[in-house]
Backbone as JSON Lines, residues from 0, in Angstrom:
{"i":0,"aa":"M","n":[126.78,76.35,117.21],"ca":[128.1,76.76,117.52],"c":[129.26,75.88,116.63]}
{"i":1,"aa":"P","n":[128.79,74.75,117.09],"ca":[130.14,73.87,116.37],"c":[130.27,73.83,114.95]}
{"i":2,"aa":"R","n":[128.87,74.06,114.38],"ca":[129.08,74.04,112.82],"c":[129.42,75.6,112.39]}
{"i":3,"aa":"L","n":[129.29,76.37,113.33],"ca":[129.61,77.56,113.02],"c":[131.58,77.45,112.96]}
{"i":4,"aa":"C","n":[131.9,76.88,114.08],"ca":[133.51,76.69,114.08],"c":[134.1,75.9,112.84]}
{"i":5,"aa":"Q","n":[133.14,74.69,112.31],"ca":[133.55,74.46,111.25],"c":[133.81,75.4,109.78]}
{"i":6,"aa":"L","n":[133.2,76.12,109.71],"ca":[132.73,77.1,108.83],"c":[133.91,77.95,108.84]}
{"i":7,"aa":"L","n":[134.66,78.2,109.89],"ca":[135.28,79.43,110.42],"c":[136.6,79.3,109.54]}
{"i":8,"aa":"P","n":[136.71,78.41,109.34],"ca":[138.67,77.91,108.29],"c":[137.9,78.71,106.71]}
{"i":9,"aa":"L","n":[136.51,78.23,106.49],"ca":[136.15,78.61,105.06],"c":[135.88,79.95,105.02]}
{"i":10,"aa":"F","n":[135.35,80.59,105.84],"ca":[135.54,81.7,106.1],"c":[137.28,82.82,106.08]}
{"i":11,"aa":"L","n":[138.18,82.26,106.79],"ca":[138.93,82.84,106.71],"c":[139.72,82.51,105.39]}
{"i":12,"aa":"L","n":[139.7,82.0,104.91],"ca":[140.12,81.25,102.9],"c":[139.77,82.07,102.37]}
{"i":13,"aa":"L","n":[138.37,82.67,102.44],"ca":[137.61,83.7,101.6],"c":[137.89,84.94,101.96]}
{"i":14,"aa":"W","n":[138.14,85.4,103.03],"ca":[138.79,86.51,103.26],"c":[139.53,86.76,102.98]}
{"i":15,"aa":"L","n":[140.73,85.62,102.81],"ca":[142.38,85.95,102.46],"c":[141.77,85.63,101.04]}
{"i":16,"aa":"A","n":[141.73,85.19,100.23],"ca":[141.5,85.57,98.8],"c":[140.93,86.43,98.08]}
{"i":17,"aa":"G","n":[139.68,86.7,99.07],"ca":[139.08,88.06,98.18],"c":[140.08,89.07,97.42]}
{"i":18,"aa":"P","n":[141.11,89.69,98.43],"ca":[142.27,90.75,97.75],"c":[142.85,90.01,96.49]}
{"i":19,"aa":"A","n":[142.75,88.92,96.36],"ca":[143.71,88.63,95.58],"c":[143.08,88.3,93.84]}
{"i":20,"aa":"V","n":[142.07,87.98,94.33],"ca":[140.68,87.95,93.43],"c":[140.4,89.06,92.74]}
{"i":21,"aa":"L","n":[140.25,90.27,93.55],"ca":[140.24,91.58,92.88],"c":[141.36,92.18,92.23]}
{"i":22,"aa":"L","n":[142.3,92.19,92.52],"ca":[143.77,92.73,91.98],"c":[143.81,91.77,90.62]}
{"i":23,"aa":"A","n":[143.44,90.41,90.41],"ca":[143.66,89.9,89.34],"c":[142.26,90.45,88.49]}
{"i":24,"aa":"Q","n":[141.37,91.0,88.99],"ca":[140.41,91.87,87.65],"c":[140.72,93.28,87.06]}
{"i":25,"aa":"T","n":[141.3,93.79,88.42],"ca":[141.38,94.93,87.97],"c":[142.84,95.26,86.95]}
{"i":26,"aa":"E","n":[143.91,94.56,87.32],"ca":[144.79,93.97,86.24],"c":[144.63,94.81,84.52]}
{"i":27,"aa":"T","n":[144.82,95.84,84.22],"ca":[145.02,96.35,82.86],"c":[145.4,95.07,82.03]}
{"i":28,"aa":"P","n":[144.89,95.04,80.7],"ca":[145.78,94.22,79.17],"c":[147.09,94.57,79.17]}
{"i":29,"aa":"A","n":[147.88,95.88,79.58],"ca":[149.0,96.3,79.07],"c":[149.63,95.91,80.33]}
{"i":30,"aa":"A","n":[149.03,95.32,81.9],"ca":[150.43,94.6,82.4],"c":[150.31,92.93,82.37]}
{"i":31,"aa":"A","n":[149.0,92.69,82.25],"ca":[148.77,91.17,81.57],"c":[150.0,90.87,80.51]}
{"i":32,"aa":"N","n":[150.01,92.21,79.62],"ca":[150.52,91.67,78.25],"c":[152.04,91.97,78.66]}
{"i":33,"aa":"K","n":[152.78,92.41,79.7],"ca":[154.13,92.69,79.86],"c":[154.54,91.32,80.91]}
{"i":34,"aa":"R","n":[153.43,91.0,81.59],"ca":[153.76,89.82,82.55],"c":[153.79,88.36,81.21]}
{"i":35,"aa":"L","n":[152.99,88.41,80.58],"ca":[152.99,87.46,79.58],"c":[154.74,87.63,78.82]}
{"i":36,"aa":"F","n":[154.87,88.04,78.1],"ca":[156.04,89.04,77.76],"c":[157.71,88.13,78.95]}
{"i":37,"aa":"D","n":[157.49,88.26,80.09],"ca":[158.66,88.09,80.77],"c":[158.33,86.97,80.74]}
{"i":38,"aa":"R","n":[157.28,86.12,81.14],"ca":[157.01,84.72,81.62],"c":[157.56,83.95,79.87]}
{"i":39,"aa":"T","n":[157.52,84.52,78.63],"ca":[157.85,83.84,77.39],"c":[159.0,83.95,77.25]}
{"i":40,"aa":"V","n":[159.86,85.1,77.83],"ca":[161.32,85.6,78.08],"c":[162.25,84.16,78.75]}
{"i":41,"aa":"D","n":[161.11,84.25,79.86],"ca":[161.98,83.09,80.8],"c":[162.11,81.5,80.26]}
{"i":42,"aa":"E","n":[161.01,81.04,79.44],"ca":[160.91,80.03,78.64],"c":[161.48,80.13,77.81]}
{"i":43,"aa":"L","n":[161.62,81.05,76.92],"ca":[162.89,81.01,75.93],"c":[163.96,80.63,76.22]}
{"i":44,"aa":"N","n":[164.36,81.32,77.41],"ca":[166.0,80.86,78.2],"c":[165.89,80.1,78.53]}
{"i":45,"aa":"F","n":[165.11,79.68,79.21],"ca":[165.02,78.18,80.08],"c":[165.41,76.92,79.26]}
{"i":46,"aa":"R","n":[164.82,77.32,78.01],"ca":[164.52,76.01,77.04],"c":[166.33,76.09,76.26]}
{"i":47,"aa":"T","n":[166.74,77.47,75.84],"ca":[168.01,77.51,75.39],"c":[168.8,77.0,76.15]}
{"i":48,"aa":"M","n":[168.73,77.25,78.08],"ca":[170.18,77.11,78.34],"c":[170.08,75.34,78.92]}
{"i":49,"aa":"E","n":[168.56,75.03,78.96],"ca":[168.23,73.5,78.62],"c":[168.89,72.39,77.95]}
{"i":50,"aa":"T","n":[168.68,72.98,76.7],"ca":[169.62,72.22,75.34],"c":[170.87,72.37,75.28]}
{"i":51,"aa":"V","n":[171.52,73.32,75.78],"ca":[173.15,73.45,75.74],"c":[173.75,73.18,76.43]}
{"i":52,"aa":"Y","n":[172.94,73.13,78.21],"ca":[173.45,72.17,79.39],"c":[173.3,70.96,78.92]}
{"i":53,"aa":"D","n":[172.33,70.2,78.54],"ca":[172.07,68.75,77.8],"c":[172.86,68.1,77.05]}
{"i":54,"aa":"K","n":[173.41,69.11,75.79],"ca":[174.15,68.79,74.89],"c":[175.86,68.59,75.7]}
{"i":55,"aa":"S","n":[176.28,69.34,76.62],"ca":[177.51,69.69,77.21],"c":[177.55,68.49,78.24]}
{"i":56,"aa":"F","n":[176.28,68.12,79.02],"ca":[176.88,67.35,80.09],"c":[175.82,65.73,79.88]}
{"i":57,"aa":"A","n":[176.72,64.98,79.02],"ca":[175.86,63.77,78.82],"c":[174.8,63.42,79.69]}
{"i":58,"aa":"R","n":[175.69,62.9,80.97],"ca":[174.7,62.78,82.16],"c":[174.0,63.56,82.78]}
{"i":59,"aa":"G","n":[174.07,64.59,82.43],"ca":[173.51,65.25,83.72],"c":[172.05,66.18,82.86]}
{"i":60,"aa":"K","n":[170.83,66.44,83.51],"ca":[169.97,67.31,82.82],"c":[169.7,68.58,83.53]}
{"i":61,"aa":"F","n":[169.16,69.15,82.49],"ca":[169.08,70.56,83.66],"c":[167.78,70.37,84.34]}
{"i":62,"aa":"P","n":[167.68,71.15,85.43],"ca":[166.77,70.52,86.39],"c":[165.85,71.49,85.52]}
{"i":63,"aa":"V","n":[163.96,71.08,85.48],"ca":[163.06,72.03,85.22],"c":[162.6,73.06,86.38]}
{"i":64,"aa":"S","n":[163.22,73.07,87.15],"ca":[163.13,73.67,88.52],"c":[163.14,75.14,87.95]}
{"i":65,"aa":"L","n":[164.12,75.58,86.9],"ca":[164.74,76.1,86.77],"c":[164.14,77.17,85.94]}
{"i":66,"aa":"R","n":[162.93,77.42,85.98],"ca":[162.14,78.5,84.93],"c":[162.24,79.88,85.41]}
{"i":67,"aa":"T","n":[162.68,80.58,86.16],"ca":[162.86,81.75,86.24],"c":[164.36,82.33,86.43]}
{"i":68,"aa":"A","n":[164.53,83.44,86.11],"ca":[165.84,83.76,85.62],"c":[166.64,84.12,87.34]}
{"i":69,"aa":"K","n":[165.88,84.02,88.19],"ca":[166.84,83.75,89.47],"c":[167.41,82.79,90.08]}
{"i":70,"aa":"A","n":[166.23,81.55,89.62],"ca":[166.64,80.39,89.93],"c":[167.78,79.84,89.17]}
{"i":71,"aa":"R","n":[168.25,80.09,88.13],"ca":[169.06,80.2,87.38],"c":[170.44,80.81,87.49]}
{"i":72,"aa":"K","n":[170.14,82.07,88.08],"ca":[171.48,82.3,88.71],"c":[171.87,81.21,89.93]}
{"i":73,"aa":"E","n":[171.1,81.03,90.67],"ca":[171.6,80.48,91.78],"c":[171.89,78.82,91.58]}
{"i":74,"aa":"F","n":[171.57,78.19,90.03],"ca":[172.41,76.99,89.74],"c":[173.59,76.95,89.66]}
{"i":75,"aa":"D","n":[174.09,75.83,90.44],"ca":[176.02,76.01,90.33],"c":[176.17,73.89,90.41]}
{"i":76,"aa":"N","n":[175.52,73.25,89.08],"ca":[176.27,72.01,88.9],"c":[176.84,71.58,87.32]}
{"i":77,"aa":"F","n":[178.06,72.42,87.36],"ca":[179.11,72.3,86.3],"c":[179.77,72.22,86.69]}
{"i":78,"aa":"P","n":[180.04,70.43,87.22],"ca":[181.23,69.67,87.21],"c":[182.28,70.02,86.32]}
{"i":79,"aa":"G","n":[183.48,70.58,87.17],"ca":[184.37,70.69,86.15],"c":[184.94,71.61,85.11]}
{"i":80,"aa":"R","n":[183.62,72.91,84.93],"ca":[183.11,73.51,84.02],"c":[183.19,75.0,84.3]}
{"i":81,"aa":"D","n":[184.35,75.09,84.77],"ca":[183.83,76.42,85.55],"c":[183.94,77.87,84.09]}
{"i":82,"aa":"D","n":[184.19,77.2,82.76],"ca":[183.8,78.2,81.96],"c":[182.74,78.05,81.35]}
{"i":83,"aa":"L","n":[182.34,77.09,81.16],"ca":[180.6,76.7,81.06],"c":[179.72,77.28,82.0]}
{"i":84,"aa":"K","n":[179.58,77.76,82.96],"ca":[179.44,78.21,84.55],"c":[179.53,79.85,84.16]}
{"i":85,"aa":"K","n":[180.29,79.69,84.04],"ca":[181.05,81.41,83.29],"c":[180.36,82.14,82.43]}
{"i":86,"aa":"L","n":[179.49,81.16,80.91],"ca":[178.81,81.23,79.74],"c":[177.34,81.55,80.63]}
{"i":87,"aa":"F","n":[177.07,80.37,81.0],"ca":[175.47,80.01,81.5],"c":[175.31,81.1,82.63]}
{"i":88,"aa":"L","n":[176.16,81.81,83.55],"ca":[175.83,83.33,84.37],"c":[175.77,84.27,83.49]}
{"i":89,"aa":"N","n":[176.65,84.48,82.55],"ca":[176.62,85.73,81.5],"c":[175.46,85.77,80.99]}
{"i":90,"aa":"Y","n":[175.21,84.61,80.41],"ca":[174.19,84.39,79.71],"c":[172.55,84.92,79.94]}
{"i":91,"aa":"N","n":[172.19,84.3,81.07],"ca":[171.17,84.05,82.06],"c":[170.98,85.97,82.58]}
{"i":92,"aa":"G","n":[172.02,86.21,82.53],"ca":[172.07,88.41,82.99],"c":[171.7,88.9,81.55]}
{"i":93,"aa":"V","n":[172.34,88.32,80.6],"ca":[171.98,88.97,79.6],"c":[170.41,88.78,79.04]}
{"i":94,"aa":"S","n":[169.87,87.74,79.22],"ca":[168.87,87.23,78.51],"c":[167.9,87.84,79.5]}
{"i":95,"aa":"D","n":[168.0,88.32,80.61],"ca":[167.37,88.95,81.93],"c":[167.03,90.49,81.71]}
{"i":96,"aa":"R","n":[167.95,90.41,80.7],"ca":[167.84,92.03,80.28],"c":[166.46,92.34,79.07]}
{"i":97,"aa":"F","n":[166.47,91.65,78.56],"ca":[165.38,91.63,77.38],"c":[164.16,91.87,78.01]}
{"i":98,"aa":"K","n":[163.97,91.21,79.16],"ca":[162.39,91.43,79.78],"c":[162.17,93.04,79.85]}
{"i":99,"aa":"S","n":[163.13,94.01,80.14],"ca":[163.08,95.56,79.72],"c":[162.76,96.0,78.38]}
{"i":100,"aa":"R","n":[162.64,95.36,76.96],"ca":[163.2,96.14,76.48],"c":[160.92,96.33,75.58]}
{"i":101,"aa":"F","n":[160.32,95.66,76.72],"ca":[158.89,95.8,76.23],"c":[158.63,96.31,77.74]}
{"i":102,"aa":"G","n":[157.52,97.31,77.16],"ca":[156.38,97.6,78.0],"c":[156.38,99.11,78.23]}
{"i":103,"aa":"K","n":[157.64,99.95,77.57],"ca":[157.77,101.04,77.42],"c":[157.75,101.78,76.02]}
{"i":104,"aa":"G","n":[157.24,102.58,75.35],"ca":[156.72,103.03,74.02],"c":[155.34,101.76,73.81]}
{"i":105,"aa":"R","n":[155.68,101.78,72.14],"ca":[154.31,101.0,72.06],"c":[154.16,99.68,72.32]}
{"i":106,"aa":"T","n":[153.51,99.13,72.65],"ca":[153.1,97.75,73.21],"c":[151.85,97.25,72.37]}
{"i":107,"aa":"D","n":[152.19,97.18,70.93],"ca":[151.14,96.11,70.55],"c":[151.28,95.11,69.98]}
{"i":108,"aa":"L","n":[150.77,93.86,69.51],"ca":[151.17,92.64,69.27],"c":[152.25,92.7,68.56]}
{"i":109,"aa":"V","n":[152.6,93.65,67.28],"ca":[153.69,93.6,66.15],"c":[154.76,94.11,67.16]}
{"i":110,"aa":"E","n":[154.95,94.84,68.37],"ca":[156.48,94.93,68.91],"c":[156.19,94.12,69.83]}
{"i":111,"aa":"F","n":[155.44,93.2,70.49],"ca":[155.68,92.02,71.04],"c":[156.43,91.23,70.59]}
{"i":112,"aa":"E","n":[155.65,90.7,69.35],"ca":[156.72,89.57,68.27],"c":[158.21,89.96,67.83]}
{"i":113,"aa":"K","n":[157.71,91.2,67.39],"ca":[159.51,91.73,67.38],"c":[160.35,91.73,68.45]}
{"i":114,"aa":"Q","n":[159.9,92.22,69.34],"ca":[160.92,92.24,70.72],"c":[160.85,90.84,71.28]}
{"i":115,"aa":"L","n":[160.45,89.38,71.02],"ca":[160.76,88.31,71.15],"c":[161.44,87.62,70.18]}
{"i":116,"aa":"N","n":[161.55,87.81,68.58],"ca":[162.02,87.56,67.71],"c":[163.57,88.15,67.67]}
{"i":117,"aa":"S","n":[163.47,89.17,68.54],"ca":[164.89,89.96,68.6],"c":[165.73,89.17,69.45]}
{"i":118,"aa":"I","n":[165.29,88.22,69.96],"ca":[165.74,87.12,71.27],"c":[167.13,86.34,70.04]}
{"i":119,"aa":"L","n":[166.27,85.93,69.31],"ca":[166.78,84.52,68.3],"c":[167.49,85.27,67.62]}
{"i":120,"aa":"V","n":[168.14,86.69,67.17],"ca":[168.68,86.67,66.27],"c":[170.15,87.71,67.43]}
{"i":121,"aa":"D","n":[169.81,88.06,68.95],"ca":[171.21,88.69,69.22],"c":[172.45,87.33,68.87]}
{"i":122,"aa":"R","n":[172.92,88.45,68.87],"ca":[174.72,88.09,68.98],"c":[175.03,87.23,70.2]}
{"i":123,"aa":"N","n":[174.65,87.48,71.6],"ca":[174.97,86.43,72.83],"c":[174.17,85.46,72.3]}
{"i":124,"aa":"F","n":[172.37,85.4,72.16],"ca":[172.02,84.11,71.88],"c":[173.0,83.18,70.64]}
{"i":125,"aa":"E","n":[173.69,83.83,69.83],"ca":[173.86,82.66,68.89],"c":[175.71,82.31,69.39]}
{"i":126,"aa":"F","n":[176.19,83.19,69.98],"ca":[177.08,82.69,70.89],"c":[177.14,81.92,71.71]}
{"i":127,"aa":"F","n":[176.0,81.8,72.47],"ca":[175.38,80.77,73.8],"c":[174.84,79.33,72.87]}
{"i":128,"aa":"I","n":[174.81,79.35,71.75],"ca":[174.71,77.79,71.45],"c":[175.49,76.94,70.13]}
{"i":129,"aa":"R","n":[176.4,77.7,69.78],"ca":[177.42,77.69,69.1],"c":[177.95,76.44,69.52]}
{"i":130,"aa":"V","n":[177.37,75.8,70.71],"ca":[178.37,74.33,70.67],"c":[177.36,72.92,70.03]}
{"i":131,"aa":"L","n":[176.03,73.74,70.12],"ca":[175.13,72.84,69.02],"c":[175.83,72.37,67.63]}
{"i":132,"aa":"P","n":[175.59,70.89,66.91],"ca":[175.38,71.09,65.92],"c":[174.49,71.61,65.26]}
{"i":133,"aa":"R","n":[174.66,71.96,64.25],"ca":[173.85,73.25,63.0],"c":[172.4,72.25,63.12]}
{"i":134,"aa":"D","n":[172.28,70.66,62.81],"ca":[170.51,70.51,63.26],"c":[169.91,70.79,64.75]}
{"i":135,"aa":"E","n":[170.65,70.79,65.19],"ca":[170.36,70.97,66.81],"c":[170.01,72.47,66.58]}
{"i":136,"aa":"R","n":[170.7,72.88,66.29],"ca":[170.69,74.52,66.36],"c":[169.44,74.79,65.75]}
{"i":137,"aa":"V","n":[169.27,74.29,64.36],"ca":[168.23,74.81,64.07],"c":[166.51,74.45,64.4]}
{"i":138,"aa":"A","n":[166.58,73.14,65.02],"ca":[165.43,72.34,65.63],"c":[165.21,73.27,67.14]}
{"i":139,"aa":"L","n":[166.11,73.9,67.9],"ca":[166.01,74.4,69.29],"c":[165.4,76.34,68.52]}
{"i":140,"aa":"I","n":[165.85,76.62,67.63],"ca":[165.01,78.05,66.99],"c":[163.85,77.67,66.75]}
{"i":141,"aa":"R","n":[163.4,76.69,65.74],"ca":[162.38,75.98,65.6],"c":[161.2,76.41,66.79]}
{"i":142,"aa":"S","n":[161.7,75.5,67.92],"ca":[160.69,75.4,68.82],"c":[160.7,76.96,69.46]}
{"i":143,"aa":"L","n":[161.79,77.56,69.66],"ca":[161.56,78.71,70.16],"c":[160.78,80.04,69.26]}
{"i":144,"aa":"Q","n":[160.71,79.19,68.57],"ca":[159.72,80.45,67.39],"c":[158.48,80.0,67.72]}
{"i":145,"aa":"R","n":[158.06,78.16,67.89],"ca":[156.58,78.16,68.43],"c":[156.32,78.45,69.64]}
{"i":146,"aa":"A","n":[156.94,78.8,70.49],"ca":[156.87,79.49,71.66],"c":[156.7,80.91,71.96]}
{"i":147,"aa":"I","n":[157.47,81.54,70.76],"ca":[156.69,82.79,70.93],"c":[155.39,82.88,69.89]}
{"i":148,"aa":"K","n":[154.73,82.0,69.06],"ca":[153.57,82.34,68.45],"c":[152.25,81.73,69.45]}
{"i":149,"aa":"Q","n":[152.96,81.2,70.51],"ca":[151.91,80.53,71.18],"c":[151.85,81.65,72.46]}
{"i":150,"aa":"G","n":[153.13,82.79,72.75],"ca":[152.79,83.63,73.51],"c":[152.28,84.55,72.8]}
{"i":151,"aa":"A","n":[152.28,84.9,71.57],"ca":[151.29,85.71,70.88],"c":[149.68,85.51,70.49]}
{"i":152,"aa":"A","n":[149.54,84.34,70.92],"ca":[148.55,83.6,70.77],"c":[147.8,84.11,72.05]}
{"i":153,"aa":"Q","n":[148.25,84.66,73.13],"ca":[147.7,84.83,74.38],"c":[147.97,86.39,74.69]}
{"i":154,"aa":"F","n":[147.97,87.25,73.85],"ca":[148.55,88.57,74.07],"c":[146.84,89.16,73.93]}
{"i":155,"aa":"N","n":[146.77,90.09,74.37],"ca":[145.65,90.97,75.33],"c":[145.49,91.72,74.08]}
{"i":156,"aa":"A","n":[145.06,91.86,73.14],"ca":[145.57,93.24,71.92],"c":[144.22,94.17,72.18]}
{"i":157,"aa":"S","n":[142.99,94.25,73.42],"ca":[142.32,94.94,73.54],"c":[142.63,96.34,73.44]}
{"i":158,"aa":"Q","n":[143.56,96.77,74.06],"ca":[143.93,97.97,74.36],"c":[145.12,98.69,73.06]}
{"i":159,"aa":"D","n":[145.31,97.73,71.94],"ca":[146.21,98.15,70.7],"c":[145.53,99.31,70.01]}
{"i":160,"aa":"A","n":[146.49,100.21,69.77],"ca":[146.06,101.38,68.88],"c":[145.47,101.19,67.58]}
{"i":161,"aa":"A","n":[144.18,101.84,67.15],"ca":[143.71,101.73,65.89],"c":[144.58,101.86,64.8]}
{"i":162,"aa":"P","n":[144.63,101.2,63.45],"ca":[144.9,101.61,62.07],"c":[144.96,103.05,61.77]}
{"i":163,"aa":"E","n":[144.25,103.38,62.38],"ca":[143.71,105.01,62.03],"c":[144.91,105.93,63.06]}
{"i":164,"aa":"E","n":[145.01,105.78,64.61],"ca":[145.88,106.33,65.1],"c":[147.04,105.81,65.17]}
{"i":165,"aa":"L","n":[147.63,104.78,64.33],"ca":[149.11,104.19,64.23],"c":[149.35,105.1,63.35]}
{"i":166,"aa":"A","n":[148.42,105.45,62.35],"ca":[148.76,106.5,60.92],"c":[148.85,108.17,61.18]}
{"i":167,"aa":"A","n":[148.17,108.23,62.72],"ca":[148.41,109.87,63.03],"c":[149.45,109.71,63.63]}
{"i":168,"aa":"D","n":[150.51,108.64,64.21],"ca":[151.35,109.02,65.01],"c":[152.21,108.81,64.27]}
{"i":169,"aa":"G","n":[152.33,108.05,62.58],"ca":[153.43,108.24,61.99],"c":[154.13,107.31,62.22]}
{"i":170,"aa":"A","n":[154.14,105.83,62.58],"ca":[154.49,104.64,63.03],"c":[154.25,103.89,61.79]}
{"i":171,"aa":"A","n":[153.25,104.03,61.33],"ca":[152.62,102.97,59.81],"c":[153.09,104.08,58.76]}
{"i":172,"aa":"V","n":[153.29,105.37,58.5],"ca":[153.55,105.66,57.57],"c":[154.8,105.59,56.89]}
{"i":173,"aa":"P","n":[154.61,105.31,55.71],"ca":[156.56,105.11,54.98],"c":[157.28,106.18,55.29]}
{"i":174,"aa":"P","n":[158.65,106.35,54.79],"ca":[159.03,107.34,54.68],"c":[159.12,108.25,53.2]}
{"i":175,"aa":"P","n":[159.34,109.44,53.29],"ca":[159.1,109.82,51.39],"c":[160.35,109.78,51.45]}
{"i":176,"aa":"T","n":[159.9,109.03,49.98],"ca":[161.13,108.81,48.94],"c":[161.66,110.15,48.43]}
{"i":177,"aa":"L","n":[162.72,110.19,47.93],"ca":[163.57,111.53,47.49],"c":[163.52,111.41,45.96]}
{"i":178,"aa":"T","n":[163.28,112.23,45.38],"ca":[162.56,112.33,44.27],"c":[163.55,113.36,43.02]}
{"i":179,"aa":"R","n":[164.0,113.88,42.4],"ca":[164.76,114.73,41.51],"c":[163.9,115.99,41.55]}
{"i":180,"aa":"P","n":[164.09,117.44,41.53],"ca":[163.02,118.33,41.29],"c":[163.14,118.37,39.96]}
{"i":181,"aa":"R","n":[162.39,118.39,39.59],"ca":[162.27,118.97,38.41],"c":[162.1,120.7,37.62]}
{"i":182,"aa":"R","n":[162.96,120.21,36.74],"ca":[163.34,121.6,36.15],"c":[162.9,122.67,35.46]}
{"i":183,"aa":"L","n":[162.39,123.54,35.84],"ca":[161.35,124.54,35.56],"c":[161.97,125.24,34.32]}
{"i":184,"aa":"L","n":[160.93,125.58,32.98],"ca":[161.11,126.42,32.03],"c":[161.23,127.91,32.44]}
{"i":185,"aa":"P","n":[161.97,128.69,31.73],"ca":[162.44,130.1,32.2],"c":[160.92,130.68,31.28]}
{"i":186,"aa":"L","n":[160.6,132.13,32.09],"ca":[159.15,132.29,31.23],"c":[159.99,133.35,30.07]}
{"i":187,"aa":"L","n":[159.31,132.92,29.19],"ca":[159.46,133.93,28.01],"c":[158.45,134.93,28.1]}
{"i":188,"aa":"P","n":[159.11,136.01,27.95],"ca":[158.18,137.0,27.64],"c":[157.37,137.18,26.33]}
{"i":189,"aa":"P","n":[156.16,137.59,26.39],"ca":[155.3,137.66,25.19],"c":[155.67,138.27,23.71]}
{"i":190,"aa":"M","n":[155.73,137.78,22.81],"ca":[155.72,138.44,21.75],"c":[154.75,138.97,21.16]}
């Protein structure tokens, strides 16, 4: 009996962990890719905010614990810079909306990379990083591009459509080119 009492916490732990293991095994590749997209967007936005914050406050460091949009929303350490606080909150809201861009419609690797790269050319992103010197902006963009490549390397392409299916869908078919119609010669009556 005492041995059974010692094993009781182990059985309890296995009983509680069992459903979590089953849930992780039943997750579809599309759901895993959506979670990967959301995580990558959070990472891109964290790195951007960290770089801008560290440049704006020479003595302050952006906390590493602010990896999620919710945690960044609650951050309030902008000593004497209410304008910067408002800018950070606005950008955090804008960047969080990027998460809704992937998961509806096409969910292949090309769309995954396209949506992540669209963050880097967004006008809100460009406005947010304008305080950085040119060299630091270039370095930031290159590091974000590496993070996008890392996310794309983890992408599960097992449910991507085959090239034949994309062609049948019309997504990969180039648009028709317009040509001038040929002028037809009138039919002459036989002589």
